[in-house]
ROSE-4610 file (N, C-alpha, C; in Angstrom, 1 decimal, always signed):
// ROSE-4610
residu = [M/M/M/V/V/V/Y/Y/Y/L/L/L/E/E/E/G/G/G/E/E/E/S/S/S/L/L/L/V/V/V/P/P/P/Y/Y/Y/K/K/K/R/R/R/T/T/T/A/A/A/V/V/V/D/D/D/D/D/D/M/M/M/L/L/L/K/K/K/S/S/S/V/V/V/M/M/M/E/E/E/E/E/E/S/S/S/G/G/G/V/V/V/H/H/H/F/F/F/K/K/K/G/G/G/N/N/N/H/H/H/T/T/T/L/L/L/R/R/R/R/R/R/T/T/T/G/G/G/G/G/G/R/R/R/L/L/L/M/M/M/W/W/W/Q/Q/Q/Q/Q/Q/G/G/G/V/V/V/P/P/P/I/I/I/E/E/E/T/T/T/I/I/I/T/T/T/S/S/S/I/I/I/M/M/M/G/G/G/H/H/H/E/E/E/D/D/D/I/I/I/R/R/R/T/T/T/T/T/T/M/M/M/R/R/R/Y/Y/Y/L/L/L/G/G/G/I/I/I/N/N/N/L/L/L/G/G/G/D/D/D/Q/Q/Q/A/A/A/Q/Q/Q/A/A/A/I/I/I/R/R/R/A/A/A/V/V/V/A/A/A/E/E/E/A/A/A/R/R/R/C/C/C/Q/Q/Q/M/M/M/Q/Q/Q/K/K/K/V/V/V/A/A/A/Q/Q/Q/N/N/N/V/V/V/P/P/P/L/L/L/V/V/V/A/A/A/V/V/V/P/P/P/G/G/G/V/V/V]
num = [1/1/1/2/2/2/3/3/3/4/4/4/5/5/5/6/6/6/7/7/7/8/8/8/9/9/9/10/10/10/11/11/11/12/12/12/13/13/13/14/14/14/15/15/15/16/16/16/17/17/17/18/18/18/19/19/19/20/20/20/21/21/21/22/22/22/23/23/23/24/24/24/25/25/25/26/26/26/27/27/27/28/28/28/29/29/29/30/30/30/31/31/31/32/32/32/33/33/33/34/34/34/35/35/35/36/36/36/37/37/37/38/38/38/39/39/39/40/40/40/41/41/41/42/42/42/43/43/43/44/44/44/45/45/45/46/46/46/47/47/47/48/48/48/49/49/49/50/50/50/51/51/51/52/52/52/53/53/53/54/54/54/55/55/55/56/56/56/57/57/57/58/58/58/59/59/59/60/60/60/61/61/61/62/62/62/63/63/63/64/64/64/65/65/65/66/66/66/67/67/67/68/68/68/69/69/69/70/70/70/71/71/71/72/72/72/73/73/73/74/74/74/75/75/75/76/76/76/77/77/77/78/78/78/79/79/79/80/80/80/81/81/81/82/82/82/83/83/83/84/84/84/85/85/85/86/86/86/87/87/87/88/88/88/89/89/89/90/90/90/91/91/91/92/92/92/93/93/93/94/94/94/95/95/95/96/96/96/97/97/97/98/98/98/99/99/99/100/100/100/101/101/101/102/102/102/103/103/103/104/104/104/105/105/105/106/106/106/107/107/107/108/108/108]
x = [-24.3/-24.6/-24.2/-24.6/-24.3/-23.6/-23.0/-22.3/-22.7/-22.5/-22.8/-21.7/-21.9/-20.9/-21.6/-21.1/-21.8/-23.1/-24.2/-25.5/-26.3/-25.5/-26.1/-25.6/-26.5/-26.2/-25.7/-24.5/-23.8/-23.5/-23.9/-23.6/-22.1/-21.6/-20.2/-20.1/-19.0/-18.6/-18.4/-18.8/-18.6/-17.2/-16.2/-14.8/-14.4/-14.9/-14.6/-15.2/-16.4/-17.0/-16.2/-15.8/-15.0/-13.7/-13.0/-11.8/-12.0/-13.0/-13.3/-13.6/-14.4/-14.7/-13.5/-12.6/-11.4/-10.6/-10.5/-9.7/-10.3/-11.7/-12.4/-12.2/-12.3/-12.1/-10.7/-9.7/-8.3/-8.0/-8.6/-8.4/-9.2/-10.4/-11.2/-11.0/-10.6/-10.4/-11.8/-12.8/-14.1/-14.3/-14.6/-14.7/-16.1/-16.5/-17.9/-17.8/-18.9/-18.9/-18.6/-19.0/-18.8/-19.8/-19.7/-20.6/-22.1/-22.3/-23.7/-24.4/-23.8/-24.4/-24.7/-23.7/-23.8/-24.9/-25.0/-26.0/-27.4/-27.6/-28.9/-29.2/-28.3/-28.5/-28.8/-28.1/-28.3/-29.7/-30.0/-31.4/-32.5/-32.3/-33.3/-33.5/-32.4/-32.5/-33.2/-33.0/-33.7/-35.2/-35.5/-36.9/-37.6/-36.9/-37.5/-37.7/-36.9/-37.0/-38.0/-38.7/-39.7/-39.3/-38.1/-37.6/-38.4/-39.0/-39.8/-39.0/-39.6/-39.0/-38.4/-39.0/-38.5/-37.1/-37.0/-35.7/-34.6/-35.0/-34.0/-33.6/-34.6/-34.3/-33.2/-33.4/-32.5/-31.1/-31.1/-29.8/-29.0/-29.8/-29.1/-28.8/-29.2/-28.9/-29.7/-30.9/-31.7/-32.6/-33.0/-33.9/-35.3/-35.6/-37.0/-37.2/-38.3/-38.7/-38.8/-39.3/-39.4/-38.1/-37.0/-35.7/-35.3/-35.6/-35.2/-36.0/-37.3/-38.1/-37.6/-37.2/-36.6/-35.3/-34.5/-33.2/-33.3/-34.3/-34.5/-35.2/-35.8/-36.5/-37.8/-38.5/-39.8/-40.7/-41.4/-42.2/-43.5/-44.2/-45.6/-45.5/-44.4/-44.3/-44.2/-43.5/-43.4/-44.8/-45.5/-46.8/-47.8/-47.7/-48.6/-48.3/-47.0/-46.6/-47.1/-47.1/-47.6/-49.1/-49.8/-51.3/-51.6/-50.9/-51.1/-50.9/-49.8/-49.5/-50.6/-51.2/-52.3/-53.5/-53.8/-55.0/-54.8/-53.6/-53.4/-53.5/-53.0/-53.2/-54.7/-55.4/-56.8/-57.6/-57.2/-57.9/-57.6/-56.3/-55.9/-56.8/-56.9/-57.7/-59.2/-59.7/-61.1/-61.2/-60.3/-60.3/-60.2/-59.4/-59.3/-60.6/-61.2/-62.5/-63.6/-63.6/-64.6/-64.5/-63.3/-63.1/-63.2/-63.5/-63.6/-65.1/-65.3/-66.6/-67.3/-68.6/-69.4/-69.7/-69.5/-69.8/-70.9/-71.9/-73.0/-72.6/-72.9/-72.6/-73.8/-73.8/-75.0/-75.4/-76.8/-77.3/-77.3/-76.8/-76.8/-77.8]
y = [+62.3/+61.0/+60.9/+59.8/+59.7/+58.4/+58.4/+57.2/+57.0/+55.7/+55.4/+55.6/+56.5/+56.7/+56.4/+55.3/+54.7/+54.3/+54.9/+54.5/+55.6/+56.6/+57.7/+57.8/+58.3/+58.6/+60.0/+60.2/+61.5/+61.9/+63.1/+63.4/+63.6/+63.2/+63.4/+64.9/+65.5/+66.9/+66.9/+68.0/+68.1/+67.8/+68.3/+68.1/+66.7/+65.9/+64.5/+63.7/+64.1/+63.4/+63.8/+65.0/+65.5/+64.7/+64.5/+63.8/+62.4/+61.7/+60.3/+60.2/+61.1/+61.1/+61.3/+62.2/+62.5/+61.2/+60.5/+59.2/+58.2/+58.1/+57.1/+57.5/+58.8/+59.2/+58.9/+59.1/+58.9/+57.4/+56.6/+55.1/+54.5/+55.0/+54.4/+55.0/+56.2/+56.8/+57.4/+57.3/+57.8/+59.2/+60.2/+61.5/+62.0/+62.6/+63.2/+64.5/+65.3/+66.7/+66.9/+66.0/+66.1/+65.4/+65.6/+64.9/+65.3/+66.6/+67.0/+66.3/+66.1/+65.3/+63.9/+63.3/+61.9/+61.7/+62.7/+62.6/+62.7/+63.6/+63.8/+62.5/+62.0/+60.8/+59.6/+59.4/+58.3/+58.4/+59.6/+59.8/+59.6/+60.1/+60.0/+58.5/+57.8/+56.3/+55.6/+55.9/+55.3/+55.6/+56.9/+57.3/+56.5/+56.4/+55.7/+54.2/+53.6/+52.2/+52.0/+53.1/+52.9/+53.0/+53.5/+53.7/+54.8/+54.6/+55.7/+57.0/+58.1/+59.4/+59.7/+59.1/+59.3/+58.6/+57.5/+56.7/+57.5/+58.0/+58.8/+60.0/+60.7/+61.9/+61.6/+60.4/+60.0/+59.7/+59.0/+58.6/+59.9/+60.8/+62.0/+63.0/+62.8/+63.6/+64.9/+64.9/+66.1/+66.1/+67.2/+67.3/+67.4/+67.7/+67.9/+67.2/+66.5/+65.8/+66.7/+68.0/+68.9/+69.3/+69.3/+69.5/+68.4/+67.2/+66.0/+66.0/+66.4/+66.4/+67.5/+68.6/+69.6/+69.1/+68.5/+68.0/+67.0/+66.1/+65.0/+65.5/+66.7/+67.2/+66.5/+66.1/+65.4/+66.4/+65.9/+66.9/+66.3/+67.0/+66.6/+65.2/+65.0/+63.7/+62.6/+62.7/+61.7/+61.5/+62.6/+62.4/+61.7/+62.1/+61.5/+60.0/+59.6/+58.2/+57.5/+58.0/+57.4/+57.2/+58.2/+58.0/+57.0/+56.9/+55.9/+54.5/+54.3/+53.0/+52.6/+53.5/+53.1/+52.8/+53.5/+53.2/+51.9/+51.6/+50.3/+49.1/+49.3/+48.3/+48.0/+49.1/+49.0/+48.3/+48.6/+47.9/+46.4/+46.0/+44.6/+44.0/+44.6/+44.1/+43.8/+44.8/+44.6/+43.5/+43.3/+42.2/+40.8/+40.8/+39.5/+39.3/+40.3/+40.2/+39.7/+40.2/+39.8/+38.3/+37.7/+36.3/+35.3/+35.8/+35.0/+34.5/+33.1/+32.6/+32.8/+33.1/+33.2/+31.8/+31.6/+30.3/+30.4/+29.5/+29.6/+29.1/+29.8/+29.5/+28.9/+27.7/+27.1/+27.9/+28.1/+28.8/+30.3/+30.8/+32.3/+32.7]
z = [-4.0/-3.5/-2.0/-1.3/+0.1/+0.4/+1.6/+2.0/+3.5/+3.9/+5.3/+6.2/+7.2/+8.3/+9.6/+10.2/+11.4/+11.0/+11.5/+11.2/+10.5/+10.0/+9.3/+7.9/+7.0/+5.6/+5.6/+5.0/+4.9/+3.5/+3.0/+1.7/+1.4/+0.3/-0.1/-0.4/-0.1/-0.4/-1.9/-2.5/-4.0/-4.4/-3.7/-4.1/-4.0/-3.1/-2.9/-4.1/-4.5/-5.7/-7.0/-7.1/-8.3/-8.3/-7.2/-7.2/-7.6/-7.1/-7.4/-8.9/-9.5/-10.9/-11.8/-11.3/-12.1/-12.2/-11.1/-11.1/-12.0/-12.0/-12.8/-14.3/-14.6/-16.0/-16.5/-15.6/-16.0/-16.2/-15.4/-15.5/-16.6/-16.9/-17.9/-19.3/-19.3/-20.6/-21.1/-20.3/-20.6/-19.9/-20.7/-20.1/-20.2/-19.1/-19.0/-18.3/-18.4/-17.9/-16.4/-15.6/-14.2/-13.4/-12.1/-11.2/-11.3/-11.6/-11.7/-12.8/-13.9/-15.0/-14.6/-14.0/-13.6/-12.5/-11.6/-10.5/-11.2/-12.1/-12.8/-13.5/-14.3/-15.1/-14.2/-13.1/-12.2/-11.6/-11.1/-10.5/-11.5/-12.7/-13.7/-14.1/-14.2/-14.5/-13.4/-12.1/-11.0/-11.1/-11.4/-11.5/-12.6/-13.8/-14.9/-14.6/-13.7/-13.4/-12.2/-11.8/-10.8/-9.3/-9.1/-7.7/-7.1/-6.0/-5.4/-5.2/-5.4/-5.4/-4.0/-2.9/-1.6/-1.4/-2.1/-2.0/-2.8/-4.0/-4.8/-4.0/-3.4/-2.6/-1.5/-0.8/+0.2/-0.3/-1.4/-2.1/-2.5/-3.0/-3.5/-2.4/-1.2/-0.1/-0.1/-0.8/-0.8/+0.5/+1.0/+2.1/+1.7/+0.5/+0.0/-1.3/-1.4/-2.6/-3.8/-3.6/-4.6/-5.3/-4.5/-5.0/-6.0/-5.5/-6.4/-7.7/-7.6/-8.8/-9.8/-9.3/-10.2/-10.8/-9.9/-10.3/-11.4/-11.3/-12.3/-13.5/-13.4/-14.6/-14.9/-13.8/-14.0/-14.6/-15.7/-16.5/-16.9/-17.7/-18.1/-18.9/-19.6/-20.3/-19.4/-18.3/-17.2/-16.6/-16.4/-15.8/-16.7/-18.0/-19.0/-19.1/-19.1/-19.2/-18.0/-16.8/-15.6/-15.7/-16.2/-16.4/-17.4/-18.5/-19.5/-18.9/-18.1/-17.5/-16.6/-15.8/-15.0/-15.8/-16.8/-17.7/-18.4/-18.9/-19.5/-18.5/-17.3/-16.3/-16.0/-15.9/-15.6/-16.7/-17.9/-19.1/-19.0/-18.7/-18.6/-17.5/-16.4/-15.2/-15.7/-16.4/-16.9/-17.9/-18.7/-19.7/-18.9/-17.9/-17.1/-16.4/-15.8/-15.1/-16.0/-17.3/-18.2/-18.6/-18.5/-18.9/-17.7/-16.5/-15.4/-15.4/-15.4/-15.4/-14.0/-14.1/-12.9/-12.4/-11.1/-10.5/-9.5/-9.6/-8.7/-7.3/-6.3/-5.0/-4.3/-3.9/-3.2/-2.0/-1.9/-0.8/-0.9/-2.1/-2.2/-3.3]
């Protein structure tokens, strides 16, 4: 993840994140595998909620969108879901268009 330093986004060092997570685990009593798992989960959740991949890439401190896509495990299932969503939206638009009455425009 990144933090704001002045006017720049700077990635946390791995050890800094590990230290923060260790503190959170000790205080909360909730244990997890480490920052890599949390980063993947956080990024994946953002992706599933429709956050643009460019934004996730920036938040994660990656220089290349392809790195983020591999990191998040974007796969054929995600792609198929996106295609289904577009197809469903298009069907809804067609249904709405079919129910709109035609209105005569004088002089046309």
